[in-house]
N, C-alpha and C positions, 0 to 999 in steps of 0.2 A: 854275143851280140851285147850292146850297150844296155847296161842295167844301172838304174838310179832307185835308191830306196831309201825313203825318208823315215825318220823316228824323231820323237819328241813333242808331237803336237798334244793338245789337252785343253782342259779347261782352267781358266784363271782369272781372277779378279782384275777390274781395271786398276792399273798402276802396277801390277806385277810383272813377272818377268817368265819368258820360257825360252828355252834352247832348242833349236831344230838342227838334227845332223842328217847327212845325205851320205851314203856309201855308193861310190862310183865303181864300176867294174866293165870290162869288154871293150876297152878303149885305152889310148895312151892319155894319161891324164893330162901331161902338160900340154896336149894339143888343144884342149878345150877350154873356153870361157865358160866357168860354172855360175849359175845364177839361182835367184828364189824368184818365183811369181806366186801370185795368189789370185783367187777368184772367190768374190763374195756372191751370195744367192742373188740372181737376176743382173749380175754384172758382168762385164768383159774380164778375162784374165789379164793381168797388168803386172809389169816387172817391179819388183821390189828391191832388189840389190844384184849387183854383177861384180864378178871379181876375175881378172885375168891369171895367168899362170904366174907372171911376176909379182902379182898382188894389188894391181891398180883396181880400184873399186868406184862403183857408181851407185847411187842410191836415188830411189824416188824422194821426192820433196816431202811427201807424206810421213816418212820414217826417218828422215835424216837428223842426227842426233839421238836416236833412240834405238835403232838396230845397227848391228855391226856383223858384217859378213866376214868370214875367213876361209881359208882352205889349208889342208894339211897335205902337201904334194908327196909326202913319203907314204901316207896311209890311205891316199885316194879318197879322201873325205872333205866335205864342205859343211860348213855351219852357219847358222843365223841365230845370233843372240839377240833377243828382243826384250827390250825394256821398257817401262813406262807404257805398258799397253793399254790401248784405247779400245771401246767398244767396236769402233769402226775397223780396227784391225782383224776381226772375226772373218775368217776366210778359210777355204782351203788353200794350203800352202804347197807348191809345187818345186822340186829340184829339177832343174834343166842344165843341159850341156849345149853349147852351140860351137860349131867349127867353121874354119874360114871356107869351107866350100858351100856353106849355107845350110847345111844339115843341123837340125835340133832334134834332142830327145828329151823327154819327160819321165819323172817318176809318177807313181800312182797318187800321190798327193798324201797330206796330213792335215786333219782339221784342227783349227785354233779357235777357240771359242773364249771371247773375252765377256764377262758378265759385267754390267753396268755398276 
């Protein structure tokens, strides 16, 4: 079955950096568009960054210029490099995969806390 396991969350001061990683298994990696989403307390889950198999990317306006999504198709991993973190980036971050048939799968999430 599809499995997505995130790692790399934690506590960081504003202005700092964190790198999230996601290890994927249970599906043919090249068939999936990989993404990172986040959900802050009391808010809806929102997309942060997406990347296709060929490396096309899409970012939320709030993270453009600060976050970089990448994927290693040989290792079935996707990463999110987060720089210049802000307090409002505090959220649970989820790795996700989307397929052309409309199916989506999520990881268990990893907490990112940015102190002011």
